[in-house]
N, C-alpha and C positions, 0 to 999 in steps of 0.2 A: 486140149491135153487134161487127162484125167489124173488129178494128184491125190484123190482121196484115198486110194488104195495104198501107194507108198507112204503117206502120212499115217495111215492107220497101222501099217506094218512096222514104221519106225517108232509109233507110240508103244506097240506091243513088244518091240525088242528093247526099248527103255525100260519099261516096265518089268521084264524079265530079268534085265541086268540089275535093276535096283533091288530086286527081290532077292537074287542070288548074294548080294552086298549085305543084305541083313544078318546074314550068318556071321558077320564079322563084329556085331554089335554084342558085346557081353552084359551091357547094363540094363536091366529091365526097363526102367523109365525111358532111356533112350532108344531103346529097340520100339517101345510102344510109340514114341513120338515120331520115328521114321517110318514105321509101319502104317501109321495113321495118315501121315502125309502122303506115302505111296498110293494108299487105296482110295483117298479123297481125290488125289490129282487123276488118277486112272478112270474113276467112274464119275468125276464132276458131281459129287454128292455135296449137298448143302450143310448135312450134319451127318456126324459120325461117331461112332463110339467102339471102341476095342477092349475087351476084358480078357485077362488071363488068370486062372487060378493060381493061388499063391500058397504052396504047401507050407502048413504048420502055422499060418497066419490067419487071423480073423478077417481081414480086408484082403481082397484079391488086388492084382495090378490092373489100373483101369485108366483110360484116357479118352477124353471127349473133345469134340470141335464143333463149334456153332450151336450149342444147346446153351439155353439159359438154364439157371439154377432149378426152377421149377420142373423143366422138361427133363432135365439130367436125373432128378429123383425118380422121375416116372421110368426113364429108361432102365435105370439101375433096379427098381422094383420090378421091372418087367423080366428080369433074369429068373425070377422064381414064378411069374405068371405072364399071361399075355403073349405078344407075338414072339418075343425072344425066347421065352420058355417053350413055346411050341417048335420052334427051330431046334433047340437043344435037345428036347424029348425025343423028337422026331429023328434027329441026326441028318436033317436035310436043309437045304437052303429054302427059304420062304421070300416069295416076290409078289408084290402086290402093286397093280396100277394105282390104286387108291384104297388104302386100309379102311377109310371112313365107309365106303360103299362095299367092301368085300365081306360077303356073309361069314367067312371064316373068322373075321376079326372085329367086324362092326359092334359086336357085343362088349367088346372090352372097354372098360371105363375109360381108360388113359387115351384110347384112339378116339373116343367121342370129344373127351375134354380138350385134347390138343389138335383135333380136326387133322389127323394125320393121313396125308396122301400117299406118295410113291414111297415104298419101303423094299428093302433088300436085306435079307439077314441070312447069315451063314454061320453054323457052329464051327468052331476051331476044334475038332475033335470032341473030346469030352472035357476039356481044358478051359474053354472059353468061348467067346463069340465076337462076330464083327457086325455091327448093325448100321445101316444106312438109311437116311431118312430124306427125301426131296432131292431134286436134281437141278443142275443148271445147265442149259435152260429148262424151264418148267416141262415136265412130261414124265413118262415112266422111265425106269431102268430097263435097258435093253438085253437082249440075249448074251450080247458080247460082255455087257458089264457083269451078268451072272458068272459067265466063265471066268472072267479075270478074278472076281472075289472068291470064287470057289477054289482057283488055283492060289490064290493069297492064302486062304484059310488052311488048304493042306499043307502049303509050305510052312505056315505058321506053327503048325502042331509040333514038327520037329524042333523048331526053335523053342517053343513053350517047354518041351520035354527036356531039352538041353538046360533052360534056365532053371528047372526044378531041380535036376541033378547038381547044377552049379550052386543053388542055394542050399542044397543038403550038404556039399562039399564045404561051402563057407561056413556053415554053421558048425561042422565039426572041427574047423580051424579056428573059429572064434572062441578064444580062451576066456571071454568076458560074459558069455551067455548065462552062466549060472548066477553070477553076482549081480547081473543086471535085473534079474527078477526080484532081488531084495531091496534094491534101492532106486531112486529116480535118477536118471542119467541123460537129460536132454542135451542134445548137441555135444555130446562127449564122444570123440572120435578115437577109435583103437580097439584092437582085437587081439593084441599080442599078449604073452604071459605077463610082460612087464606090467601092462597097462591092467590086466586081471588083478595082480597084486596090488596096484594102487588103489583100484576099486574096492578090494577087500578090506584095505586098511580104512577107506572111506566109510564103508559099512560099519566098521568097528567103532570108529571114533566119532561119528555124527551124533548119535544119542547120548554121549557120555557128559557133554558140557564140560570139557576140560580144554585146556590150552593146547593148541597144536601148532607144532613148528614145521612148516614145509620148506625143504631144502633141494637143491638141484640146479643145474646150469640154467642161465638166462634163456628165456624163450620156449621153455618146456612145458608150460602150461599151469604154472603153480596158482595164478588167479583163478583159473578155470576149477581147480581142484578145491579151493578155498570156498568158492560158490556152491560146489556140491555139497560140502560139509553142512554148510548152512541150510541149503534146500532140504537136506534130509534130517536136520535137526528140529528139537522141539522150538527153536527160536524162530523159524520160518512159519509166517511171513512178516515177522518184525524186521527192523532194517538190516541190510547188509552195507556197511560203510567202508570205504576203501580209502587208505592214504598211502601214498608212495613217498616213504621217508627220504629217498634221493632226489625228489624233484623241488624239495623247498629249499630256501636259504636258512641257515642255521638260527638266525634270529627270529625266524617266523614259524619254526617247527612246533614249539611249546604252544603257541596261541592257536595254531591250526589244530593241534591235537587236543588241548585242554580248554581252549578257549580264552577269552581275555576280558578284564573287567574294562569300563570306559576309561580312557586316558592311560591305560596299562602301557602304551607305546604310541608313536606317532600315527600309526595307521588305526587304533582303536577309538575312533570318534564316538563310538557306542559300544554297548555290550556285544562281545562277538562269541557266537556259540561254537564251540569245538566238536571235534569228530566223535570224542567220548560221549558226550551228551547227546549228539545226534544218533548214536548207535544203541542207546540205553534200550534194553530189552532184547537187542539183537547181537550181531556180530560185528567186531571191529576188525579189518583185514589190514595188517600192517605189512606192506611189501618193503623189500629192502631194509629190513629192520637193522642191519649192520651199520647203515648210515645214519641212524639216529642218534643225535649228540649227547655226550654223557650226561648233561644236566636233564635232558628229557628222559634219559633212560632211568634214572633215580625216580622221577614221577610215575613212570609207567610200572616200575617195580612197586611203588605204593599202592596203585590201582589194583594189580593183580593180587597183593596181599590182604588189602582191606576193602578192595572196591570203593575207595575213597581217593578224593584229588583235590587239588586247589586250582582254579582258573589263574592264569597270569595277572598279577597284580591284586588279587582277591585274598582276603583274609578268611573267607568263609568257605568252610568244607564242604564239598559237594559229594554226591554218592552216585553211581552208575551200576548198574547191572549188565555188564557187557562180557561176551565171550571174546578172547582174543584168539586170532589165528595170525600167526607171523610167518613170513617167508623170507628167504635169503639165497642168494646165488654165491655167498662169501663163506669161508670156513670160519665159523663162529669161534672154534676152540683156537684157532690161530688168532683171531682178533682179541680174544679173552688174554692170551699169552702176551700180546702186544700192547695191552691195557688200553685198547680202543673199544672194548665192551665189557660191561660189568659181569663177574663171574656168577654173582648171585642171580642176576636178571636171566643169564644164559641158563641156569639151571631151573628158574620158573618157567621158561618158555620150552625147555626140553622134555616137558612131561610125556608128550606124545610127538615123536618126532615121525615125519613122512618124507620119503625121499622120492622125488620125480626122476624118472630115467631120462637121460639124454636121447635124442632120436636115433643115433647110432645103435643104441641099446634095444630099439624097436623099429628096425628097418622095415619090417614087414608091414608096418602101420603107414608107411610114406605113401603107396598108392591110394589107399582107402583116406588119408587125410587130403591129399592131391585132388582126388574126385570130388571131395566135400568143399574144398576152396573154390574149385572150377564152378561148381553149381552155385554156391553162395555169391560169388563174384559175379557171375551173369545175372543172377536175380537182383542184387543190389543195385547195380547200374543198368538194368533193364537191357541187356545185351542178348544177342542171338545165343542160344544154348549150345554148349559144345561138349564133346565127348573127349576123354583122355585117350589116345591112341595106345595099344599095348606096347609098342616100343618105347613111347615117352614114359609110361609108367616104369618100366624096367630101368630106363636112364636115371629117372627121378631116384628110385630105390638104391641105384648103385652109387650115386652122388654123395658126397660129404655135405653135411649140413650143421656147421659149426654154430650156426645162430639158431639151430633146432626148430621148433615148429614154427615160430615166428617168422624166421628166414624163409621157411618154405612157403608159408602163406604169403608173403611178400613177393616171392619169385612167381609163384602162381598167378597172383593178382596182375602183374605186369605182362605175364606170357598170355594171359587172356586177352588183353588189349592187342597185342600184336596178332594173336590168332584171328581176330575181328577183321583185321585188314585182308587176310587171306579170302576169308568167307568160306572156308571149306567145311565148317562144322566140326573139325578135329583139332585138338591141342597137340601138338607135335613137339618133338625135342628140340628143334630148332627155335620154337617160340620161347622155350624156358632158358635154353643156352645158346643164345644168339652169337656168342664170341666163340662157341665150339667149333671144331671142323665138321663139316657136313657131309653126308653120303657122297663117296667118289673122290673125297679128298684124302690126302695122306695124313693120317692121324699124328705122324712124327714131324710134320713140316709145321712148326707153330707160327701163328700170327703175332705180330709184334706186341709187346705189352700184355700178355696173357693175364686173365683174371685168374682168381683162384679155382674157380669152377671150370674154366676151360683147361687149365693145367691138369686138374683132377680128371678130366674126361680123357684127355691125351694119354695120361699115365694109364688108365684103364684101358684104352684101345691097344696100347702097347703091351700090356701085361697079358691081355686075352690073346692078341695075335702070336706073341711069343709061346705062350703055353700051348697053343693049338700046334704050332710048327713043332715044339718038341715032342709032342705024342702023335705026331703024323695025322692030325686033324681027327683024332679019335675024340668025339665031343663028350661021350661018356667019362672017359679017362680024364679030359681036360676039366669038366665040370667038378668031378671028385677033388681034383688038384686045387681048384680055385674055390671049393666050398660053396658051389653054387647048384641049383637045380639045373637040369638039361634045358628046360623051357626057358629060364632066365638067361642061359648062355646063348642060346638059338637067337633071342630077342637082342642080345649085345652084338651078336655076329651081324645080324641084319642092321642094327644101328649104325655100327661103325663100318658098314659095307666091307667086312674082311672076307676074302677069297682065298680058297685053297690054291696054290701055285699051280698052274696049268690048267685050271678049270676055267 
């Protein structure tokens, strides 16, 4: 019985199916990962490299498999010269049984240096290239391999053009683009108007060396903003020292902050260095400043006024050149009125106030933040890379996050672990909201002991369903009533498995 032909047809069918599925991937790095995996599996290449031009960026999107560092440098250099350059400039596929012995390529330095044998290289229109080197088992790439790679490259042209359009659209929607050219913003995620306002304030206050008070709800990223101010100030790279005033017992706050002389208290068996001394020349960040005891508030006021202080139990005055950045999620004016916070210290800290928005005020940042959390969690724990599904992104954006960015980050971390058990490569809504009703279930039939998130999801499903019914399923009208985009509403309809009666 001959099985080779059915096996080949099955492999081709699977290849075409996966090629079509690439169109569903919107994230460029994820697209390259899946595309590279597909072409390597189809051709059994030992080494592969895919590169796509990235409009407006100095570096293209590129991903390699099987190359060591030195080889990859040569392949990337070959984009402008060598085999890869020949394929791009000629607009045609180049295939060689042995580049080392091929008169077309034997004179290329990299070919001789790396002893390159079987090669297959195809341009992705004028936007990129796919380069394959070596085959398993050893031998040349066949006609079938070339046909698959050319089909792959033609299909990727359309996807690459879509990514370019998407990049342009995203750049137009990113309100932080202009201010990010003025300051350093590593790992600072967000593109909303609200975050653009925050970054503009960071750009303004960073060089001024003045006291800054950062306010806003818990979990909004006040520590991250404090670090940005330090990073963009003249005090970087001098120390950034952080103290959370809410985490220490009242009797230890002063010694932790200002240090203690030997014997000043039972734990001071030797001289203790405080955070103020450790931050000399740099920045001292005092988180949850409202929790600072009144006795320590008086000492902090002295430091702000004269840059002098006394360590606990010491009669010797010390000096410190520190910039104070404070943060609180508490209404300090109310704390002053209740005599829990010194009024004179409040005005000393309130020189430059900076308010962090709640996540609800920048809901458009939720999918971007979620994507970043997914990637970071997978990297940190060395897990299989995951992609956020469109439906999950919509559900995350629609959900309420009273704990703000911190709550979202914890929810995504737990969801990534759940998604690994499925092994599908996608982070779906059920992974983030395991208690919520799933597709096909009635959104109005609550499970017992609903969590806050599950109850929120059920309310959203009921609201969307009732609004659609009221307008006879006119999605455009329903979207306007709900103040949603049509694409967002379509995602919610799919996610809640809502169906028009009779359909």
